[in-house]
N, C-alpha and C positions, 0 to 999 in steps of 0.2 A: 504494500500500500504506500503510495507516494507520500502521503502525509506523515508517515512514520520514518521517512528518510531524513537524517540529520545532515545539514550542510555545515561545513567548517571553513573558517579562514585559517590560513597558515601565516604566522608572524614570527619574527625573530625576537621581539621584546614587547612587553606591555608597559615598560617604564616610560613615564613622561618627564622624568627628571632630566634636566639639561646639563650637559657637561661643558666645562670651560675649555676652550681651545685657544692657543696662542696664535694671534694673527700678526702681531708686531714683533719688536725686538725684545720685549720684556713681558713678564707675566702680568704686569699692571695694565697692559694693553689687551688682555684676553677678552674675548667676546663669548657669548653663549651660543651653543649649537645643539640642536636636538639630535638624539641618537638615530641611526638608520632604521627605517621600517618600524616606527613605533606604532603601537595600537592606540588609536585616538579614543579616549574615554568617552562613554556615553552615559545616559541615565539608566542603562540596563546593568544588572549584575553580570559577571563574566564567568564562564566555565572554560577552563584551560585543560585540554586533553594532552597529556605529556607522553610521548612515545616516539621511538625511532622506528618507523614502519619499515624503512629500507633494511635495517639490520634485523628486524623481527623482535618482538617483545614476548617474553614468556607469558602465556595467558591472554595474548592479544586476540586470538580468534574467538575464544570463549567470551571475552568482554564485548567484542563487536557483535557477536551473534546472540548473546543472551541479555546482557545488561543494557546495551544501547538499543536493542530491539524491543525492550519493554515498552508497552504503549504509554504508560504514564511518564516515563523518562523521556521518550522521544517527543511527545507532545509538550511536556513541560519545558523542554529546551527552547521553545518559541519565546519564552520570557527572558532569555539570556543572550548575551553576545557569546558566540561559540568559536573558540580558536584552538588550533593545534600548535604545539611547540615541541621542538627537539629538546631532549634532556640537556644537551650542552648549552643551548640558548637559555634555558631556564636558569642554569647555574650562573650565567653571566648577567642575568637581569637583577637590578638592584632591589626590586620588590619581591621577587620569587626565589632568589638564591637561598639554598638550604631548606627549602620547603619540600620535604619528602625525598625518598631515595628510589623507590621501586618504579618500574615501568611495566605496563602502563599505569598511570595514576591520573587523578582528576584534582584540580585546584579550583575551588569556587571563591570568587572575589567579590566582596561587597564594594560598590562603587564609591561611596562616600568615605567610609572609615578605612578602606583597603584591608579590612580584616580578611584573613585567608583561612579556608577550611580545606585540609588535604585528605583525600580518600585514596587509600592504597591497600594492597594486600587483601585481608579478610573484610575490610570495609568497602571494597569496591564491588558492591552488590546493588542491584536495582532498588531494593527497598531503602537502603541507607542513602544512596545517591539521591533518590527522589525526596526523602525526608529532609536532606540538607538543602536541596533546591527549594523546597517549600518554605523552609525557615528563612532562607536568604531573600527569596522573592517577597516574602511577607514583610520584610523590613523596608523594601523599596517601593512596592506597589500597593494600592488600596485593595485591589482584587485578590481573592484567595486562589492560589495556584491549583489546589486540588479540585476546586469547584470548576475552574476553567477547563481543566483536563476532562472532568466528567461530562461537562456540557459538549466539549468537542467530540468525545467518543459517541455521544448520542447523535450528534450531527452526522458522523461517519456511518453509523448504523442506518439512519434515515436515507443517506445517499446510496448505500448499498441496496436498500429495498427499492429505491427508485430505478437504479440501474437494472435490477432484475425485472421490474415491471416494464421498463422500456424494451428489454430484450424480447419479452413475451409479445408485446404489441408489434414490434418489428417483424417477428416471425409470422404472426398472423397476417400482417399486411403483405408480406412476401408471398404467402400462399394465396391470399385473395386476389392479388394482382396477377399472379401466375395463372390462376384459374378463371380470370375475368369475372371476379366476384361483383356483388352489387355495389354500386357507387355509394349508397347510403351507409353500408357497413364499413366501407373504406373510409368515408368521411368521419364516421364516429370514432374509429380507431385513431385517425390522424388528430382529431381533437383531443383525445385522451393523451396522445403523445405530446401534444403542444402543452397541455396542462402539466405534465410531468417535467417537461423542460423548464417551465416557469418555476415549479417547485424546487428544481435543482439549482436554478439561478438564485432563488431566495436563500437557500441553504448556503451557497457559496458566499453570499454577502454576509450572512449571519456568522459564518466561520471566520471571515476576515475581520469583522467588527469585534469578534470575541477577543482577539489579541491586540486590540487597541487599548493598551494599559494606561492606568492613571498613576503617575508618581505621587507618593505621599508628600514629597517636597515639591509643591507646584509653584 
């Protein structure tokens, strides 16, 4: 299901701290320069997925196929900025260095306080990850993450039902048109199909509006 696929950004650092570089003949003439490829902070909390995929991570496949495919985790990620970082880059980052050792691991960052929660080893399970996500999102947004996820799951169920109904109608229309069926019967089925399309469009809008979150600090 496409809605359960998690998209990730790949970055080298999340630190926005600027480093002084000498541009003149003395340190007194130093200016400020931002680090390369910084993550621009937003009002969203951030989840950092730490893993060297090229070298392979022990437990990587299980984590990808079990934890990240969990419905609540996958949908709850919509409330977060989602990034991947190489373990070496994490250790170079002024905010993240020293935070955890194992790979893969997750680091959840609160945007205002920069408080970090590290999940690794036995804590890297869907239930623990979602519990952490819910707690952090609750400090940032007025909406409750678990309620949003439950509502989204209901929408997905309704969409599946409509897709199945559309298939039935299309099959019937195909048979009627192939057999030169009555125009009235064809018109009725086409109208039913139109109504289902409108319902699907309404659900798509509802789904989009669902994740328009309200920051507590407005």
